[in-house]
N, C-alpha and C positions, 0 to 999 in steps of 0.2 A: 481335917476331914471336910472342911468347908470347900476346899479346892475340888475334891472329888465330886461333891454335889454340883458345884458350878460347872465343871466339865461335862457332867451328864446333861445338865440343862442346856448348855450352849450347843452340844453336839446333836441334840434331838432335832434341831432345825437344819442340819446338814443334808445334802442331797442323799436320797435313799441308796444310790449306787456306791456310796462311801461306807455303807453298813459294815463291810468286811475290810475296809481300808482304814482311813483316818479315824473314823468313829471308834472302831474297835481298838485301834492302837492307842488312841488318846485316853480312852477309858481305862484300859489296862495299865498304862503308865500312871495315871492318877491314883488308881487303887493300889498300885505297887508301892507308892511312896509311904503312906502310913502303915501298910501291911508289913513292909520290911523293917520299919522302925519298931513296930510291935514285936515282931519275931526276934529281932536282935536284942531288944530289951529283956526278953525272956531267957536269953542265953546266960550261962554262968561266967563267961570270961569276957573281959573288956575287948580283947582282940576280935572275938566273934561279933560282938556288938558293933564295933567300928566297921567291920566288913559289911554288915547289913546296912549300916548307915551310908556307906559308900555306894552300895547298890541303890538305895533310896535316892541318893544324890544324882546318880546316873539317870534314873527314871525321871527325876525332876527336870534335868537338862533335856532329855528326850521330849518331854511334854512341852517345854518352852519352844523347842524347834518345831514341833508339830503345830503349835498354835500359830507361829509365824507363817508356816506353810499354808495353814488354813486361811489366815488373813490375806496372804498373797493370792490365793485362789478365790477370794471373796466369799468364802463360806461363813466367815465371821467378820463383823464390822470392827474397824479400828477402835471405836469407842467401847466395844465389848471386850476386845482383846487386851487392851492396855491394863485394865485393873487385874486381869488374870496374870499377865506378865509380871506386874509389880508383886503380886502375891507369891508367884513362883520364885522371884528373886529373894523375897523375904524368907521363904522356906529354905532356900539354898543357904542363906546366911546362918539360919538357925541350925541346920544340919551340920554345916561346916564347923560352927562353934562347938557343937556337941562332940564332934569327932576330936577336935583339939583338946577339949576338956577331959576326955577319957583316955587319951594317949599319953 
């Protein structure tokens, strides 16, 4: 959930005209990652859990793309973006490993 907090903090400095664009999309993706993990963990079947993990993994990938777009548009500095990308890559590895372990 640290990633969610970091995304909220970094997007607060984005241009106000991105309120319903990248800001909203990035925040929704960030929140979706732990939310889908939590919902999947509450399911009774491993296949359902794996499906929610895949959704979480997709949101994670979307967020990575949106961060790179934000960097290209100079809404975020490279020095602020890189630690977030590293965190996203680590989360991706953890989710992928969890999927493999339950299948």
